[in-house]
N, C-alpha and C positions, 0 to 999 in steps of 0.2 A: 728504096730497092727492094728491101726485104719486109715486105708488109706483115704485121702483127695479126696472129689469128690464134684465138685462145684453146688451146688443146686440151680435151677431157677426157680423151680414152687411154689404152695404154698399147696401142699398137707401136711395136720398135721400127724404126727407121735407120737403115745403114747405107751410105753412100760410099762405094769402092772408088769410083772414078775410074782411073786408069791402073789403078795398083799400086803401081811403083815398086822398085826394086826390094825383094825380101817381102812383099806383103806388108808394107808400112802402115797398111790400114787395119790389120791383123783381123782381116776378115773370116779367116779358118778357125781362131780362137773364138770369136764371138759367134760364128754358125756353131760351131761344137757346142759351147756355153749353152745359146738357144735351145739346141736340139735333146740337153739333158735336163731342160726345165719339166716338170710332170703335169704342169697346168695345160689341160686340153684347150684352154680358151686363149692360150698365149699367140700371138700374132708377130709377123716381122716381115718387111718389105726390104730387099735388097736391092739396089740401083747400081748398076755397073755399065762402064761404056765399051768394054771389050771381053770381058770373062769373069768368071766367078770362082776365084781361089777357094778351095775346100768346100765346094757346093756338095750339100747333104739334101737328099729327096726328103720333104718332110712336108706334110700337107699344111701345116702351120706357117711355112714360108713362102713369100712370093716372090720369085726373082724375076727382075725387069732389065731387059738390056736394050738401053736406050741413051741417048744424048738431050740435052736439055735447051729448049732455045733461050730460055733467061736463067739466069744464076738462081734466083728466087724459086725456079720450078723445081729444084733439087729437093727443097724442103717443103712441097705443097702436102705431101702426104704424112701419115704416121703420125705419132702424138710425143715419141721420147726418142731423142737421136742417141745414135751410138757410135762414139769416134774414139776408142781407145786406140788411139793413133801411135806409133812406134815412136816417130819422130816427125816434126813438119816445120819447113822453113819459117812460117809464120802462123800456121794455127788458126787461119781464117774460118774454114767451116763451123768450128764450134760457135765463133761469135754471130756468123750469119744464121746458124740453125735457132739460135737464141733468140736473136732480133726477130725469127717469125713466130717463135711462142712455144719453141721445142725445148724442153727441159735437157740437158745434154750430161750424158755421160761421157767421160774422157779420161785421158792419162793424167796422173799428178806429175807432171813434168812439164819443163818449159818447151814449147811456148804454149801447149795447151792450157795449163793450169793458171796462165797469166789472164785468162777469159773467164774460166769458171771458177768462181770463189767459194762455192760451196762445198765442202769437205765431201757430204754425203755422195757426191757425183763425180768422185775421183778415184781413179783405180790405180792402187799403189803399184808400180812396177816391180815384177818379181825377179827381173834379172836384168842385166845390161850387157850390151855388146857393142865392141868398136866396128863401126861399117866403113868401110873405104870404097869407094868407087870413083871411075875418072873423073867427075863431077862433083864428088862429095868428098872433103877431107876430114877423117877421124870424127866421124858424126856418133853419137850415142844413139845406140837401139834401144829401146825401153820395153821390154818383154813384159805382157800383163799374163797373168794366169787364168786358165778356164775357170778354173775353181771360184777365184776372186769375181769374174766377170759374172758367172753365174748367179754367185749371192747377191752382186748388185742388182741383175736383173731381176732376181726375185723378189726383192725390195721393191722395186719401181712398179711391179704388176701390183702392188698395194697402195701407191701415193696417190693422194689427192691432185691430180695432174692439173687440173686448172689453176690451183695456187701456185704451183713451180712453173706453170707456163708465164704466168704475171711476172714472177721474180726475174725469169731468164728474160723476158722482154727489158724489164729494169735494169738489168746488169748489162745487156746490149747497149742501152741507150745510153748510159754513163760512159761507155767506151767508144762510144761513135766517132766520127771525125768530128763532128759539129760540137761533141762535148770535152774533145781531148784537150789537155793543157801538158805542154804547149802543142800548139796549132800543126799538127804533123800534116794535115792536108796542105799547108800554105808551106809548108817546109818541104813536101814532096813536090809541089808543084814548081816551087823555084829552083830547086835542083834540075827537075826536067829541063825547064828554060835554059839554065847554065848549061846542060848536057847539048840541047839542040843548037845552042847559039856558038859553042865552042868549035 
């Protein structure tokens, strides 16, 4: 479902989706961090389905407002995936991007760090909040700082992307449905069957 393509450049990619409460993708922080980079050749693509939280006009940023026909299309462009998410119920975009060959910068917090095992690609939360919505109870909101994200992005502009692209795919393969122990896919299917027959 998520075909591998070796990435060789340094174009950042961020998918905001629908954003979620309180900008859980932390797009505003990422955009500000990117705009503070001094490299005139740095590039970033920001994909969104509804709006662009914290949009700053910078000729190095391409904003795309679109829906994707296939999940894999979210990761078609760009070389390095940015996902310093504040919280995520499952954290799947990190694993999907890695399966497509994108090295992924994400937050050092559950569940995002369960998929990204390379500490160099983890951003330490700089603060925590408890968030309560009608559909979320007492969720930890992991804020990241603009300065930390900027430092990581500066480093990412210097890496051998192809090497990390291969590593990302291997990490994703180890954590795929087919490789998982126990067999989570079978457990999910059995659970769904039981729910449907109840």
